[in-house]
C-alpha positions in Angstrom: -161.4 -78.1 88.7 -164.1 -78.1 85.8 -166.1 -75.8 83.6 -169.2 -74.4 84.8 -169.3 -77.3 87.5 -170.2 -79.7 84.1 -167.3 -81.2 82.5 -163.9 -82.1 84.9 -160.5 -80.5 83.7 -157.2 -81.2 85.4 -154.4 -79.0 84.9 -152.3 -81.4 83.0 -155.9 -81.3 80.7 -155.5 -77.9 80.0 -151.5 -77.9 80.0 -151.7 -80.6 77.3 -154.7 -78.5 75.2 -153.0 -75.4 75.1 -149.6 -77.0 73.5 -151.2 -79.3 71.3 -152.8 -76.0 70.1 -149.7 -74.1 69.8 -148.2 -77.2 67.6 -151.3 -77.4 65.1 -151.3 -73.5 64.5 -147.1 -73.6 64.1 -147.8 -76.7 61.4 -151.2 -74.6 59.6 -148.0 -71.2 59.9 -145.3 -73.5 58.5 -147.6 -75.3 55.7 -149.8 -71.7 54.5 -147.0 -69.3 54.8 -146.3 -68.7 51.4 -150.2 -68.2 50.8 -150.7 -66.0 53.4 -147.6 -63.8 52.9 -148.5 -63.5 49.0 -152.1 -62.2 50.0 -150.8 -60.1 52.8 -148.8 -57.8 50.7 -152.1 -57.0 48.4 -154.4 -55.9 50.4 -155.8 -52.3 49.3 -155.1 -49.2 50.1 -158.5 -48.5 50.8 -158.7 -50.9 53.4 -155.2 -50.4 54.8 -156.1 -46.7 55.3 -159.0 -47.2 57.6 -157.3 -49.4 59.5 -154.1 -47.4 59.9 -156.4 -44.3 61.2 -158.4 -46.7 62.7 -155.2 -48.4 65.4 -153.6 -44.4 65.3 -157.4 -43.6 67.0 -156.9 -46.4 69.7 -153.1 -45.6 70.7 -154.4 -42.4 71.0 -156.8 -43.4 73.4 -154.9 -45.7 75.0 -151.8 -43.7 75.7 -154.0 -40.4 76.7 -152.5 -38.8 73.9 -149.3 -39.3 74.1 -148.0 -39.6 70.8 -145.5 -42.4 71.1 -148.3 -45.0 70.1 -148.2 -43.0 66.6 -145.0 -43.2 66.5 -145.0 -46.9 66.4 -147.6 -47.5 64.0 -145.7 -45.1 61.6 -142.6 -47.2 61.9 -145.0 -50.4 61.6 -146.8 -48.6 58.4 -143.3 -48.0 56.8 -142.4 -51.2 57.3 -145.5 -53.3 56.2 -145.3 -50.8 53.2 -141.3 -51.5 52.4 -142.5 -55.2 51.9 -145.2 -54.6 50.2 -143.0 -52.5 47.3 -140.9 -55.5 47.3 -143.0 -58.4 46.7 -145.5 -55.5 44.4 -141.5 -54.9 42.0 -142.7 -50.9 41.8 -141.0 -48.1 41.9 -140.4 -47.6 45.7 -139.3 -44.1 46.1 -142.7 -42.7 44.9 -144.7 -45.3 47.5 -142.6 -44.0 50.3 -143.0 -40.7 50.1 -146.3 -41.1 50.1 -146.5 -43.7 52.8 -144.2 -41.0 55.0 -146.7 -38.3 53.8 -150.0 -40.3 55.0 -148.2 -41.1 58.4 -147.0 -37.6 59.5 -150.1 -36.1 58.5 -152.1 -38.7 60.5 -149.6 -38.5 63.8 -149.4 -34.9 63.8 -152.8 -33.9 63.7 -152.9 -36.3 67.0 -150.2 -34.3 67.9 -152.0 -31.0 67.1 -155.9 -32.0 68.6 -153.6 -32.8 71.5 -151.6 -29.9 72.0 -155.0 -27.8 71.8 -156.9 -29.6 74.6 -153.8 -29.1 76.7 -153.8 -25.6 75.9 -157.2 -25.6 77.3 -156.4 -27.3 80.9 -156.0 -25.6 83.4 -153.6 -28.1 84.9 -151.4 -28.2 81.5 -151.0 -24.4 82.1 -150.1 -24.4 85.8 -147.9 -26.8 85.5 -145.7 -25.0 82.2 -146.5 -21.6 84.2 -144.5 -23.6 87.3 -141.4 -25.2 85.3 -140.8 -22.9 82.1 -142.2 -19.9 83.8 -144.7 -19.1 81.2 -147.9 -17.2 81.9 -151.6 -18.7 81.0 -151.4 -15.4 78.9 -148.3 -15.8 76.7 -149.3 -20.0 76.3 -153.2 -19.1 74.9 -151.9 -15.5 72.9 -150.0 -16.1 69.8 -146.8 -17.5 71.0 -148.2 -20.2 72.0 -150.1 -20.7 68.5 -146.9 -20.6 67.3 -145.1 -23.5 70.0 -148.6 -25.4 68.9 -147.6 -25.3 65.4 -143.7 -26.0 66.4 -144.4 -28.7 67.9 -146.9 -30.0 65.1 -144.6 -29.5 62.6 -141.5 -31.1 64.7 -143.5 -34.2 65.2 -144.8 -34.6 61.6 -141.0 -34.4 60.3 -140.4 -36.8 62.5 -143.0 -39.7 61.6 -141.6 -39.1 58.1 -138.4 -39.6 58.3 -139.1 -42.3 60.9 -141.9 -43.7 58.4 -139.5 -43.7 55.1 -136.9 -45.2 57.3 -138.7 -48.0 58.0 -139.9 -48.2 54.6 -135.9 -48.4 53.2 -134.8 -51.0 56.1 -137.6 -53.5 55.2 -137.3 -53.0 51.4 -133.5 -54.0 52.0 -134.4 -57.4 54.2 
C-alpha cells in the first residue's frame, strides 16, 4: 500500500502509528486533565448559548424534525451545568432552573416549528386522517392549533424536567 503512490506504507506500520497516536493522546489527557477540566467548566455563557443552539439546530436537521436529538442535547446541557455549578460553588437551584427553562424554550421552538411544517404537509394530513380519523379541516382549524400548542407545551415540560434532573444528578456526582 502506498500513500498517493509516493510513500509506501505497510499495514503493520499503519496499525503501529494508530496505536502510538492513541497512547500519546491518552498520556496527554492524563497529564493535562486537571488543567483542561478547570478551564472546561469556566467557558463563558456567551459562547455556550450559541454552541447549544447550533448543536440543537444540527440535531433537528439530522433527525429530520424528530425531537430526540434535542432531548439528548438538553440532558448534556444539564449535565454540564450541574458539574459547572459544583466546581464554581454557585447557587445550584437558580442556575438549574435557568438552564432548564432555556433548553425547554429551544426544544419547544423546534417542536413548534416541525408541528407547523407537518400540518402544512399533505402526506402528514393524510396519515392523520387515515390513522386517527382527523380530517384536514379539523387539523388546519382551531383543533389543530390547540393540538400543536399542547404538543409543544408537553415537550417543553418534558425537556425542562429532564434537564433539571440531569443538572441535579451531575451536581451530586
